All heavy atoms as a GROMACS GRO file, in nm:
protein
  566
    1MET      N    1  -1.570  -1.098  -1.280
    1MET     CA    2  -1.478  -1.052  -1.164
    1MET      C    3  -1.412  -1.170  -1.104
    1MET      O    4  -1.284  -1.149  -1.078
    1MET     CB    5  -1.580  -0.997  -1.064
    1MET     CG    6  -1.502  -0.928  -0.947
    1MET     SD    7  -1.423  -0.776  -1.007
    1MET     CE    8  -1.406  -0.682  -0.859
    2THR      N    9  -1.468  -1.279  -1.089
    2THR     CA   10  -1.396  -1.390  -1.033
    2THR      C   11  -1.274  -1.448  -1.116
    2THR      O   12  -1.173  -1.471  -1.068
    2THR     CB   13  -1.494  -1.511  -1.004
    2THR    OG1   14  -1.609  -1.473  -0.927
    2THR    CG2   15  -1.420  -1.628  -0.939
    3ILE      N   16  -1.308  -1.435  -1.244
    3ILE     CA   17  -1.204  -1.485  -1.342
    3ILE      C   18  -1.083  -1.386  -1.345
    3ILE      O   19  -0.966  -1.420  -1.346
    3ILE     CB   20  -1.261  -1.496  -1.487
    3ILE    CG1   21  -1.362  -1.617  -1.490
    3ILE    CG2   22  -1.148  -1.516  -1.596
    3ILE    CD1   23  -1.434  -1.631  -1.614
    4ALA      N   24  -1.113  -1.260  -1.341
    4ALA     CA   25  -1.000  -1.146  -1.338
    4ALA      C   26  -0.920  -1.172  -1.208
    4ALA      O   27  -0.805  -1.156  -1.220
    4ALA     CB   28  -1.072  -1.018  -1.350
    5LEU      N   29  -0.988  -1.192  -1.093
    5LEU     CA   30  -0.915  -1.200  -0.963
    5LEU      C   31  -0.819  -1.317  -0.973
    5LEU      O   32  -0.713  -1.321  -0.927
    5LEU     CB   33  -1.001  -1.205  -0.850
    5LEU     CG   34  -1.082  -1.070  -0.809
    5LEU    CD1   35  -1.186  -1.099  -0.701
    5LEU    CD2   36  -0.976  -0.975  -0.764
    6ASN      N   37  -0.884  -1.439  -1.023
    6ASN     CA   38  -0.804  -1.562  -1.023
    6ASN      C   39  -0.693  -1.545  -1.122
    6ASN      O   40  -0.570  -1.598  -1.102
    6ASN     CB   41  -0.897  -1.680  -1.057
    6ASN     CG   42  -0.980  -1.727  -0.955
    6ASN    OD1   43  -0.953  -1.698  -0.837
    6ASN    ND2   44  -1.105  -1.779  -0.987
    7ILE      N   45  -0.706  -1.491  -1.239
    7ILE     CA   46  -0.597  -1.468  -1.327
    7ILE      C   47  -0.495  -1.381  -1.268
    7ILE      O   48  -0.361  -1.400  -1.270
    7ILE     CB   49  -0.649  -1.409  -1.467
    7ILE    CG1   50  -0.724  -1.514  -1.538
    7ILE    CG2   51  -0.533  -1.367  -1.565
    7ILE    CD1   52  -0.799  -1.474  -1.662
    8GLY      N   53  -0.538  -1.269  -1.201
    8GLY     CA   54  -0.442  -1.190  -1.138
    8GLY      C   55  -0.365  -1.252  -1.030
    8GLY      O   56  -0.242  -1.220  -1.018
    9LEU      N   57  -0.433  -1.336  -0.956
    9LEU     CA   58  -0.363  -1.407  -0.850
    9LEU      C   59  -0.250  -1.507  -0.911
    9LEU      O   60  -0.152  -1.503  -0.853
    9LEU     CB   61  -0.465  -1.490  -0.774
    9LEU     CG   62  -0.413  -1.563  -0.647
    9LEU    CD1   63  -0.340  -1.466  -0.543
    9LEU    CD2   64  -0.537  -1.638  -0.578
   10ILE      N   65  -0.288  -1.569  -1.020
   10ILE     CA   66  -0.198  -1.663  -1.072
   10ILE      C   67  -0.093  -1.584  -1.131
   10ILE      O   68   0.043  -1.634  -1.108
   10ILE     CB   69  -0.266  -1.757  -1.184
   10ILE    CG1   70  -0.365  -1.837  -1.122
   10ILE    CG2   71  -0.155  -1.821  -1.273
   10ILE    CD1   72  -0.460  -1.910  -1.223
   11ILE      N   73  -0.110  -1.472  -1.192
   11ILE     CA   74   0.010  -1.401  -1.252
   11ILE      C   75   0.107  -1.349  -1.150
   11ILE      O   76   0.231  -1.362  -1.156
   11ILE     CB   77  -0.039  -1.291  -1.347
   11ILE    CG1   78  -0.102  -1.349  -1.470
   11ILE    CG2   79   0.070  -1.189  -1.385
   11ILE    CD1   80  -0.175  -1.254  -1.564
   12THR      N   81   0.046  -1.288  -1.038
   12THR     CA   82   0.131  -1.234  -0.932
   12THR      C   83   0.198  -1.344  -0.855
   12THR      O   84   0.303  -1.322  -0.810
   12THR     CB   85   0.046  -1.140  -0.839
   12THR    OG1   86  -0.069  -1.221  -0.789
   12THR    CG2   87  -0.001  -1.008  -0.911
   13SER      N   88   0.147  -1.455  -0.843
   13SER     CA   89   0.212  -1.572  -0.772
   13SER      C   90   0.324  -1.612  -0.854
   13SER      O   91   0.446  -1.633  -0.787
   13SER     CB   92   0.105  -1.695  -0.750
   13SER     OG   93  -0.008  -1.650  -0.678
   14LEU      N   94   0.320  -1.633  -0.988
   14LEU     CA   95   0.427  -1.657  -1.071
   14LEU      C   96   0.544  -1.562  -1.062
   14LEU      O   97   0.649  -1.588  -1.050
   14LEU     CB   98   0.374  -1.700  -1.209
   14LEU     CG   99   0.297  -1.817  -1.217
   14LEU    CD1  100   0.246  -1.831  -1.358
   14LEU    CD2  101   0.365  -1.951  -1.181
   15LEU      N  102   0.500  -1.436  -1.070
   15LEU     CA  103   0.596  -1.327  -1.063
   15LEU      C  104   0.664  -1.331  -0.936
   15LEU      O  105   0.796  -1.296  -0.924
   15LEU     CB  106   0.530  -1.183  -1.095
   15LEU     CG  107   0.499  -1.167  -1.231
   15LEU    CD1  108   0.424  -1.033  -1.248
   15LEU    CD2  109   0.626  -1.142  -1.325
   16LEU      N  110   0.604  -1.342  -0.832
   16LEU     CA  111   0.663  -1.350  -0.697
   16LEU      C  112   0.757  -1.463  -0.677
   16LEU      O  113   0.862  -1.430  -0.623
   16LEU     CB  114   0.549  -1.357  -0.586
   16LEU     CG  115   0.581  -1.306  -0.445
   16LEU    CD1  116   0.630  -1.168  -0.451
   16LEU    CD2  117   0.458  -1.317  -0.364
   17ILE      N  118   0.726  -1.578  -0.727
   17ILE     CA  119   0.814  -1.680  -0.727
   17ILE      C  120   0.946  -1.652  -0.803
   17ILE      O  121   1.056  -1.669  -0.756
   17ILE     CB  122   0.753  -1.810  -0.788
   17ILE    CG1  123   0.645  -1.869  -0.689
   17ILE    CG2  124   0.858  -1.931  -0.804
   17ILE    CD1  125   0.560  -1.970  -0.753
   18VAL      N  126   0.934  -1.594  -0.916
   18VAL     CA  127   1.043  -1.568  -1.002
   18VAL      C  128   1.140  -1.445  -0.938
   18VAL      O  129   1.259  -1.460  -0.936
   18VAL     CB  130   0.999  -1.510  -1.139
   18VAL    CG1  131   1.121  -1.467  -1.217
   18VAL    CG2  132   0.935  -1.633  -1.225
   19LEU      N  133   1.060  -1.348  -0.880
   19LEU     CA  134   1.140  -1.239  -0.815
   19LEU      C  135   1.218  -1.282  -0.696
   19LEU      O  136   1.323  -1.242  -0.667
   19LEU     CB  137   1.056  -1.133  -0.782
   19LEU     CG  138   0.997  -1.053  -0.906
   19LEU    CD1  139   0.885  -0.954  -0.858
   19LEU    CD2  140   1.104  -0.984  -0.972
   20VAL      N  141   1.145  -1.373  -0.616
   20VAL     CA  142   1.229  -1.422  -0.493
   20VAL      C  143   1.344  -1.512  -0.538
   20VAL      O  144   1.451  -1.501  -0.471
   20VAL     CB  145   1.134  -1.502  -0.411
   20VAL    CG1  146   1.208  -1.576  -0.291
   20VAL    CG2  147   1.027  -1.403  -0.346
   21LEU      N  148   1.336  -1.587  -0.645
   21LEU     CA  149   1.446  -1.677  -0.680
   21LEU      C  150   1.559  -1.593  -0.749
   21LEU      O  151   1.673  -1.635  -0.756
   21LEU     CB  152   1.394  -1.773  -0.792
   21LEU     CG  153   1.309  -1.888  -0.729
   21LEU    CD1  154   1.259  -1.969  -0.840
   21LEU    CD2  155   1.394  -1.970  -0.623
   22LEU      N  156   1.530  -1.475  -0.793
   22LEU     CA  157   1.627  -1.390  -0.854
   22LEU      C  158   1.707  -1.321  -0.740
   22LEU      O  159   1.821  -1.270  -0.786
   22LEU     CB  160   1.571  -1.275  -0.934
   22LEU     CG  161   1.511  -1.311  -1.080
   22LEU    CD1  162   1.444  -1.201  -1.146
   22LEU    CD2  163   1.634  -1.363  -1.157
   23HIS      N  164   1.668  -1.305  -0.634
   23HIS     CA  165   1.751  -1.244  -0.515
   23HIS      C  166   1.876  -1.311  -0.496
   23HIS      O  167   1.886  -1.444  -0.497
   23HIS     CB  168   1.672  -1.229  -0.394
   23HIS     CG  169   1.565  -1.134  -0.397
   23HIS    ND1  170   1.596  -0.996  -0.360
   23HIS    CD2  171   1.430  -1.121  -0.413
   23HIS    CE1  172   1.499  -0.912  -0.372
   23HIS    NE2  173   1.389  -0.986  -0.405
   24ARG      N  174   1.993  -1.245  -0.466
   24ARG     CA  175   2.099  -1.312  -0.442
   24ARG      C  176   2.106  -1.367  -0.300
   24ARG      O  177   2.054  -1.304  -0.206
   24ARG     CB  178   2.217  -1.199  -0.451
   24ARG     CG  179   2.359  -1.257  -0.424
   24ARG     CD  180   2.474  -1.164  -0.459
   24ARG     NE  181   2.423  -1.021  -0.411
   24ARG     CZ  182   2.520  -0.931  -0.398
   24ARG    NH1  183   2.644  -0.940  -0.426
   24ARG    NH2  184   2.467  -0.807  -0.354
   25ALA      N  185   2.174  -1.484  -0.279
   25ALA     CA  186   2.164  -1.544  -0.158
   25ALA      C  187   2.267  -1.470  -0.070
   25ALA      O  188   2.374  -1.449  -0.105
   25ALA     CB  189   2.218  -1.691  -0.169
   26LYS      N  190   2.225  -1.445   0.060
   26LYS     CA  191   2.308  -1.373   0.152
   26LYS      C  192   2.364  -1.472   0.255
   26LYS      O  193   2.440  -1.449   0.329
   26LYS     CB  194   2.229  -1.269   0.228
   26LYS     CG  195   2.187  -1.160   0.125
   26LYS     CD  196   2.135  -1.036   0.201
   26LYS     CE  197   2.106  -0.925   0.095
   26LYS     NZ  198   2.032  -0.971  -0.014
   27GLY      N  199   2.306  -1.596   0.253
   27GLY     CA  200   2.352  -1.697   0.355
   27GLY      C  201   2.368  -1.836   0.282
   27GLY      O  202   2.345  -1.835   0.165
   28GLY      N  203   2.393  -1.936   0.354
   28GLY     CA  204   2.415  -2.074   0.305
   28GLY      C  205   2.292  -2.143   0.311
   28GLY      O  206   2.295  -2.247   0.351
   29GLY      N  207   2.175  -2.102   0.254
   29GLY     CA  208   2.060  -2.177   0.263
   29GLY      C  209   2.032  -2.270   0.140
   29GLY      O  210   2.145  -2.318   0.070
   30LEU      N  211   1.919  -2.302   0.108
   30LEU     CA  212   1.892  -2.389  -0.002
   30LEU      C  213   1.946  -2.329  -0.149
   30LEU      O  214   1.983  -2.412  -0.229
   30LEU     CB  215   1.745  -2.412  -0.023
   30LEU     CG  216   1.680  -2.506   0.074
   30LEU    CD1  217   1.534  -2.521   0.066
   30LEU    CD2  218   1.738  -2.649   0.067
   31SER      N  219   1.940  -2.197  -0.153
   31SER     CA  220   1.984  -2.151  -0.282
   31SER      C  221   2.139  -2.182  -0.308
   31SER      O  222   2.174  -2.185  -0.436
   31SER     CB  223   1.964  -2.002  -0.286
   31SER     OG  224   2.031  -1.943  -0.184
   32SER      N  225   2.216  -2.194  -0.207
   32SER     CA  226   2.355  -2.226  -0.230
   32SER      C  227   2.379  -2.367  -0.287
   32SER      O  228   2.471  -2.413  -0.345
   32SER     CB  229   2.440  -2.197  -0.099
   32SER     OG  230   2.403  -2.294  -0.008
   33LEU      N  231   2.279  -2.450  -0.256
   33LEU     CA  232   2.284  -2.587  -0.310
   33LEU      C  233   2.266  -2.599  -0.461
   33LEU      O  234   2.336  -2.685  -0.520
   33LEU     CB  235   2.175  -2.676  -0.241
   33LEU     CG  236   2.182  -2.711  -0.097
   33LEU    CD1  237   2.059  -2.779  -0.054
   33LEU    CD2  238   2.314  -2.788  -0.068
   34PHE      N  239   2.202  -2.508  -0.510
   34PHE     CA  240   2.164  -2.499  -0.663
   34PHE      C  241   2.266  -2.407  -0.733
   34PHE      O  242   2.233  -2.354  -0.825
   34PHE     CB  243   2.028  -2.484  -0.692
   34PHE     CG  244   1.937  -2.575  -0.627
   34PHE    CD1  245   1.855  -2.539  -0.508
   34PHE    CD2  246   1.935  -2.705  -0.658
   34PHE    CE1  247   1.773  -2.621  -0.452
   34PHE    CE2  248   1.849  -2.790  -0.596
   34PHE     CZ  249   1.772  -2.760  -0.492
   35GLY      N  250   2.371  -2.367  -0.671
   35GLY     CA  251   2.467  -2.274  -0.749
   35GLY      C  252   2.439  -2.136  -0.712
   35GLY      O  253   2.495  -2.034  -0.782
   36GLY      N  254   2.364  -2.096  -0.617
   36GLY     CA  255   2.331  -1.965  -0.579
   36GLY      C  256   2.448  -1.892  -0.512
   36GLY      O  257   2.452  -1.777  -0.496
   37GLY      N  258   2.540  -1.968  -0.451
   37GLY     CA  259   2.660  -1.919  -0.383
   37GLY      C  260   2.767  -1.870  -0.475
   37GLY      O  261   2.852  -1.794  -0.430
   38VAL      N  262   2.758  -1.890  -0.604
   38VAL     CA  263   2.852  -1.843  -0.700
   38VAL      C  264   2.828  -1.703  -0.729
   38VAL      O  265   2.711  -1.654  -0.768
   38VAL     CB  266   2.860  -1.927  -0.822
   38VAL    CG1  267   2.944  -1.869  -0.920
   38VAL    CG2  268   2.885  -2.081  -0.781
   39GLN      N  269   2.924  -1.609  -0.719
   39GLN     CA  270   2.902  -1.471  -0.758
   39GLN      C  271   2.891  -1.463  -0.909
   39GLN      O  272   2.959  -1.505  -0.974
   39GLN     CB  273   3.017  -1.400  -0.706
   39GLN     CG  274   3.036  -1.380  -0.569
   39GLN     CD  275   2.932  -1.279  -0.496
   39GLN    OE1  276   2.871  -1.203  -0.575
   39GLN    NE2  277   2.899  -1.309  -0.370
   40SER      N  278   2.792  -1.374  -0.948
   40SER     CA  279   2.773  -1.340  -1.090
   40SER      C  280   2.800  -1.192  -1.105
   40SER      O  281   2.785  -1.115  -1.027
   40SER     CB  282   2.624  -1.372  -1.122
   40SER     OG  283   2.596  -1.319  -1.247
   41SER      N  284   2.857  -1.158  -1.224
   41SER     CA  285   2.897  -1.015  -1.260
   41SER      C  286   2.766  -0.943  -1.284
   41SER      O  287   2.773  -0.820  -1.267
   41SER     CB  288   2.979  -1.022  -1.379
   41SER     OG  289   2.914  -1.075  -1.489
   42LEU      N  290   2.649  -0.994  -1.300
   42LEU     CA  291   2.534  -0.926  -1.338
   42LEU      C  292   2.460  -0.881  -1.216
   42LEU      O  293   2.392  -0.788  -1.202
   42LEU     CB  294   2.428  -1.007  -1.412
   42LEU     CG  295   2.468  -1.043  -1.570
   42LEU    CD1  296   2.372  -1.143  -1.623
   42LEU    CD2  297   2.499  -0.940  -1.643
   43SER      N  298   2.479  -0.954  -1.097
   43SER     CA  299   2.404  -0.921  -0.983
   43SER      C  300   2.492  -0.847  -0.879
   43SER      O  301   2.469  -0.838  -0.758
   43SER     CB  302   2.354  -1.039  -0.909
   43SER     OG  303   2.468  -1.131  -0.863
   44GLY      N  304   2.593  -0.777  -0.928
   44GLY     CA  305   2.687  -0.704  -0.841
   44GLY      C  306   2.640  -0.558  -0.807
   44GLY      O  307   2.690  -0.499  -0.708
   45SER      N  308   2.545  -0.512  -0.881
   45SER     CA  309   2.505  -0.374  -0.860
   45SER      C  310   2.405  -0.361  -0.748
   45SER      O  311   2.312  -0.436  -0.733
   45SER     CB  312   2.442  -0.326  -0.982
   45SER     OG  313   2.389  -0.192  -0.979
   46SER      N  314   2.427  -0.255  -0.658
   46SER     CA  315   2.332  -0.241  -0.549
   46SER      C  316   2.221  -0.171  -0.593
   46SER      O  317   2.105  -0.192  -0.525
   46SER     CB  318   2.402  -0.153  -0.444
   46SER     OG  319   2.438  -0.031  -0.484
   47VAL      N  320   2.213  -0.094  -0.702
   47VAL     CA  321   2.083  -0.030  -0.759
   47VAL      C  322   1.991  -0.146  -0.809
   47VAL      O  323   1.872  -0.131  -0.788
   47VAL     CB  324   2.132   0.066  -0.881
   47VAL    CG1  325   2.001   0.131  -0.939
   47VAL    CG2  326   2.214   0.170  -0.815
   48VAL      N  327   2.054  -0.249  -0.869
   48VAL     CA  328   1.969  -0.351  -0.925
   48VAL      C  329   1.912  -0.415  -0.806
   48VAL      O  330   1.792  -0.468  -0.806
   48VAL     CB  331   2.048  -0.448  -1.005
   48VAL    CG1  332   1.971  -0.579  -1.050
   48VAL    CG2  333   2.104  -0.381  -1.137
   49GLU      N  334   1.988  -0.454  -0.691
   49GLU     CA  335   1.925  -0.525  -0.585
   49GLU      C  336   1.808  -0.439  -0.516
   49GLU      O  337   1.708  -0.497  -0.483
   49GLU     CB  338   2.038  -0.542  -0.475
   49GLU     CG  339   2.134  -0.636  -0.512
   49GLU     CD  340   2.100  -0.775  -0.502
   49GLU    OE1  341   2.014  -0.808  -0.412
   49GLU    OE2  342   2.146  -0.860  -0.574
   50LYS      N  343   1.830  -0.301  -0.502
   50LYS     CA  344   1.725  -0.218  -0.450
   50LYS      C  345   1.609  -0.209  -0.533
   50LYS      O  346   1.489  -0.230  -0.480
   50LYS     CB  347   1.777  -0.068  -0.426
   50LYS     CG  348   1.880  -0.048  -0.322
   50LYS     CD  349   1.922   0.082  -0.305
   50LYS     CE  350   2.039   0.100  -0.203
   50LYS     NZ  351   2.079   0.231  -0.194
   51ASN      N  352   1.612  -0.214  -0.663
   51ASN     CA  353   1.506  -0.209  -0.747
   51ASN      C  354   1.419  -0.349  -0.750
   51ASN      O  355   1.314  -0.360  -0.761
   51ASN     CB  356   1.545  -0.178  -0.897
   51ASN     CG  357   1.576  -0.028  -0.914
   51ASN    OD1  358   1.542   0.059  -0.837
   51ASN    ND2  359   1.667  -0.007  -1.015
   52LEU      N  360   1.511  -0.457  -0.736
   52LEU     CA  361   1.451  -0.589  -0.731
   52LEU      C  362   1.377  -0.600  -0.599
   52LEU      O  363   1.265  -0.659  -0.599
   52LEU     CB  364   1.553  -0.692  -0.735
   52LEU     CG  365   1.523  -0.828  -0.742
   52LEU    CD1  366   1.427  -0.861  -0.865
   52LEU    CD2  367   1.635  -0.925  -0.750
   53ASP      N  368   1.431  -0.545  -0.487
   53ASP     CA  369   1.357  -0.537  -0.359
   53ASP      C  370   1.221  -0.473  -0.364
   53ASP      O  371   1.127  -0.513  -0.324
   53ASP     CB  372   1.432  -0.475  -0.251
   53ASP     CG  373   1.566  -0.575  -0.214
   53ASP    OD1  374   1.564  -0.702  -0.241
   53ASP    OD2  375   1.656  -0.516  -0.155
   54ARG      N  376   1.227  -0.353  -0.430
   54ARG     CA  377   1.113  -0.272  -0.442
   54ARG      C  378   1.004  -0.340  -0.526
   54ARG      O  379   0.882  -0.341  -0.495
   54ARG     CB  380   1.148  -0.128  -0.510
   54ARG     CG  381   1.215  -0.047  -0.417
   54ARG     CD  382   1.257   0.088  -0.484
   54ARG     NE  383   1.352   0.155  -0.397
   54ARG     CZ  384   1.433   0.235  -0.444
   54ARG    NH1  385   1.458   0.251  -0.571
   54ARG    NH2  386   1.513   0.303  -0.354
   55LEU      N  387   1.046  -0.396  -0.633
   55LEU     CA  388   0.955  -0.458  -0.720
   55LEU      C  389   0.891  -0.590  -0.663
   55LEU      O  390   0.777  -0.615  -0.665
   55LEU     CB  391   1.028  -0.511  -0.854
   55LEU     CG  392   0.941  -0.579  -0.970
   55LEU    CD1  393   0.822  -0.478  -1.011
   55LEU    CD2  394   1.037  -0.615  -1.077
   56THR      N  395   0.979  -0.672  -0.575
   56THR     CA  396   0.926  -0.775  -0.504
   56THR      C  397   0.818  -0.736  -0.402
   56THR      O  398   0.724  -0.799  -0.381
   56THR     CB  399   1.041  -0.851  -0.437
   56THR    OG1  400   1.138  -0.886  -0.530
   56THR    CG2  401   0.992  -0.977  -0.362
   57ILE      N  402   0.852  -0.625  -0.336
   57ILE     CA  403   0.752  -0.573  -0.235
   57ILE      C  404   0.625  -0.530  -0.303
   57ILE      O  405   0.500  -0.556  -0.254
   57ILE     CB  406   0.801  -0.458  -0.151
   57ILE    CG1  407   0.920  -0.513  -0.065
   57ILE    CG2  408   0.690  -0.392  -0.069
   57ILE    CD1  409   0.997  -0.407  -0.002
   58ILE      N  410   0.635  -0.472  -0.410
   58ILE     CA  411   0.503  -0.422  -0.485
   58ILE      C  412   0.425  -0.541  -0.543
   58ILE      O  413   0.296  -0.548  -0.516
   58ILE     CB  414   0.537  -0.330  -0.600
   58ILE    CG1  415   0.596  -0.191  -0.546
   58ILE    CG2  416   0.427  -0.307  -0.698
   58ILE    CD1  417   0.661  -0.109  -0.647
   59ILE      N  418   0.493  -0.630  -0.598
   59ILE     CA  419   0.419  -0.761  -0.633
   59ILE      C  420   0.362  -0.837  -0.520
   59ILE      O  421   0.254  -0.881  -0.534
   59ILE     CB  422   0.525  -0.847  -0.730
   59ILE    CG1  423   0.556  -0.776  -0.853
   59ILE    CG2  424   0.447  -0.976  -0.773
   59ILE    CD1  425   0.442  -0.734  -0.941
   60GLY      N  426   0.435  -0.837  -0.410
   60GLY     CA  427   0.376  -0.903  -0.289
   60GLY      C  428   0.260  -0.836  -0.236
   60GLY      O  429   0.162  -0.901  -0.199
   61LEU      N  430   0.253  -0.709  -0.240
   61LEU     CA  431   0.131  -0.626  -0.196
   61LEU      C  432   0.022  -0.646  -0.296
   61LEU      O  433  -0.098  -0.666  -0.237
   61LEU     CB  434   0.166  -0.476  -0.186
   61LEU     CG  435   0.257  -0.443  -0.074
   61LEU    CD1  436   0.295  -0.293  -0.092
   61LEU    CD2  437   0.195  -0.466   0.056
   62LEU      N  438   0.047  -0.653  -0.428
   62LEU     CA  439  -0.064  -0.682  -0.511
   62LEU      C  440  -0.107  -0.837  -0.493
   62LEU      O  441  -0.233  -0.857  -0.521
   62LEU     CB  442  -0.008  -0.674  -0.666
   62LEU     CG  443   0.009  -0.530  -0.721
   62LEU    CD1  444   0.075  -0.549  -0.861
   62LEU    CD2  445  -0.126  -0.465  -0.729
   63TRP      N  446  -0.021  -0.920  -0.459
   63TRP     CA  447  -0.070  -1.057  -0.442
   63TRP      C  448  -0.162  -1.065  -0.311
   63TRP      O  449  -0.261  -1.130  -0.323
   63TRP     CB  450   0.070  -1.147  -0.412
   63TRP     CG  451   0.033  -1.287  -0.385
   63TRP    CD1  452   0.006  -1.374  -0.479
   63TRP    CD2  453   0.026  -1.356  -0.263
   63TRP    NE1  454  -0.016  -1.502  -0.419
   63TRP    CE2  455  -0.001  -1.490  -0.280
   63TRP    CE3  456   0.053  -1.304  -0.121
   63TRP    CZ2  457  -0.003  -1.584  -0.182
   63TRP    CZ3  458   0.045  -1.408  -0.029
   63TRP    CH2  459   0.021  -1.535  -0.050
   64VAL      N  460  -0.122  -0.990  -0.209
   64VAL     CA  461  -0.213  -0.981  -0.098
   64VAL      C  462  -0.344  -0.919  -0.134
   64VAL      O  463  -0.457  -0.979  -0.091
   64VAL     CB  464  -0.147  -0.905   0.023
   64VAL    CG1  465  -0.248  -0.872   0.125
   64VAL    CG2  466  -0.040  -0.981   0.079
   65ILE      N  467  -0.354  -0.825  -0.199
   65ILE     CA  468  -0.480  -0.755  -0.247
   65ILE      C  469  -0.565  -0.854  -0.330
   65ILE      O  470  -0.677  -0.864  -0.313
   65ILE     CB  471  -0.450  -0.631  -0.338
   65ILE    CG1  472  -0.394  -0.524  -0.248
   65ILE    CG2  473  -0.578  -0.580  -0.406
   65ILE    CD1  474  -0.333  -0.399  -0.320
   66PHE      N  475  -0.502  -0.932  -0.415
   66PHE     CA  476  -0.576  -1.030  -0.491
   66PHE      C  477  -0.621  -1.146  -0.398
   66PHE      O  478  -0.731  -1.196  -0.424
   66PHE     CB  479  -0.488  -1.088  -0.607
   66PHE     CG  480  -0.485  -1.006  -0.735
   66PHE    CD1  481  -0.354  -0.964  -0.775
   66PHE    CD2  482  -0.594  -0.969  -0.791
   66PHE    CE1  483  -0.347  -0.890  -0.881
   66PHE    CE2  484  -0.594  -0.899  -0.911
   66PHE     CZ  485  -0.472  -0.846  -0.955
   67ILE      N  486  -0.550  -1.190  -0.300
   67ILE     CA  487  -0.594  -1.287  -0.213
   67ILE      C  488  -0.717  -1.239  -0.130
   67ILE      O  489  -0.813  -1.318  -0.116
   67ILE     CB  490  -0.477  -1.315  -0.104
   67ILE    CG1  491  -0.372  -1.405  -0.170
   67ILE    CG2  492  -0.540  -1.397   0.012
   67ILE    CD1  493  -0.403  -1.550  -0.205
   68VAL      N  494  -0.713  -1.116  -0.086
   68VAL     CA  495  -0.825  -1.064  -0.017
   68VAL      C  496  -0.948  -1.055  -0.109
   68VAL      O  497  -1.068  -1.077  -0.072
   68VAL     CB  498  -0.796  -0.920   0.044
   68VAL    CG1  499  -0.908  -0.853   0.106
   68VAL    CG2  500  -0.691  -0.951   0.153
   69GLY      N  501  -0.921  -1.000  -0.231
   69GLY     CA  502  -1.026  -0.997  -0.325
   69GLY      C  503  -1.106  -1.135  -0.356
   69GLY      O  504  -1.224  -1.137  -0.364
   70VAL      N  505  -1.017  -1.235  -0.376
   70VAL     CA  506  -1.079  -1.363  -0.400
   70VAL      C  507  -1.154  -1.412  -0.273
   70VAL      O  508  -1.251  -1.482  -0.289
   70VAL     CB  509  -0.949  -1.479  -0.432
   70VAL    CG1  510  -1.002  -1.616  -0.425
   70VAL    CG2  511  -0.904  -1.432  -0.570
   71GLY      N  512  -1.088  -1.398  -0.150
   71GLY     CA  513  -1.163  -1.428  -0.026
   71GLY      C  514  -1.302  -1.362  -0.020
   71GLY      O  515  -1.401  -1.425   0.013
   72LEU      N  516  -1.301  -1.238  -0.052
   72LEU     CA  517  -1.432  -1.145  -0.031
   72LEU      C  518  -1.524  -1.200  -0.145
   72LEU      O  519  -1.650  -1.206  -0.116
   72LEU     CB  520  -1.404  -1.016  -0.048
   72LEU     CG  521  -1.334  -0.943   0.064
   72LEU    CD1  522  -1.308  -0.800   0.038
   72LEU    CD2  523  -1.423  -0.945   0.193
   73ASP      N  524  -1.470  -1.239  -0.259
   73ASP     CA  525  -1.559  -1.292  -0.365
   73ASP      C  526  -1.620  -1.417  -0.336
   73ASP      O  527  -1.731  -1.451  -0.356
   73ASP     CB  528  -1.477  -1.299  -0.495
   73ASP     CG  529  -1.565  -1.329  -0.620
   73ASP    OD1  530  -1.668  -1.281  -0.634
   73ASP    OD2  531  -1.515  -1.427  -0.699
   74ILE      N  532  -1.539  -1.510  -0.270
   74ILE     CA  533  -1.595  -1.638  -0.220
   74ILE      C  534  -1.694  -1.623  -0.108
   74ILE      O  535  -1.801  -1.683  -0.108
   74ILE     CB  536  -1.480  -1.732  -0.175
   74ILE    CG1  537  -1.402  -1.774  -0.288
   74ILE    CG2  538  -1.541  -1.847  -0.093
   74ILE    CD1  539  -1.272  -1.845  -0.264
   75LYS      N  540  -1.671  -1.532  -0.017
   75LYS     CA  541  -1.764  -1.503   0.091
   75LYS      C  542  -1.893  -1.443   0.048
   75LYS      O  543  -2.000  -1.493   0.098
   75LYS     CB  544  -1.700  -1.404   0.192
   75LYS     CG  545  -1.773  -1.385   0.314
   75LYS     CD  546  -1.709  -1.304   0.419
   75LYS     CE  547  -1.801  -1.287   0.538
   75LYS     NZ  548  -1.734  -1.194   0.636
   76TYR      N  549  -1.898  -1.352  -0.045
   76TYR     CA  550  -2.020  -1.290  -0.087
   76TYR      C  551  -2.085  -1.337  -0.210
   76TYR      O  552  -2.176  -1.277  -0.279
   76TYR     CB  553  -2.000  -1.138  -0.090
   76TYR     CG  554  -1.973  -1.084   0.046
   76TYR    CD1  555  -1.847  -1.021   0.071
   76TYR    CD2  556  -2.069  -1.079   0.152
   76TYR    CE1  557  -1.807  -0.970   0.198
   76TYR    CE2  558  -2.038  -1.023   0.276
   76TYR     CZ  559  -1.909  -0.972   0.295
   76TYR     OH  560  -1.884  -0.925   0.416
   77SER      N  561  -2.045  -1.445  -0.264
   77SER     CA  562  -2.104  -1.499  -0.392
   77SER      C  563  -2.189  -1.610  -0.351
   77SER      O  564  -2.212  -1.675  -0.252
   77SER     CB  565  -1.989  -1.547  -0.483
   77SER     OG  566  -1.926  -1.658  -0.426
   0.00000   0.00000   0.00000
């Protein structure tokens, strides 16, 4: 159980990092320093943005569930 929770936590953490980095920059933050301010023809669709938002929220919720699971596993083991 512990190994499955840790593997799930690592996978969701990596997915969450990738998904957050895929979001288009709306302001002049750190992402504009690395070329995020340049408009891309692939990220112009609002449907893609909405689906990316939904997927990020779902992966974020799974990440929280894995965090709670690991915490409970540590507490009761």
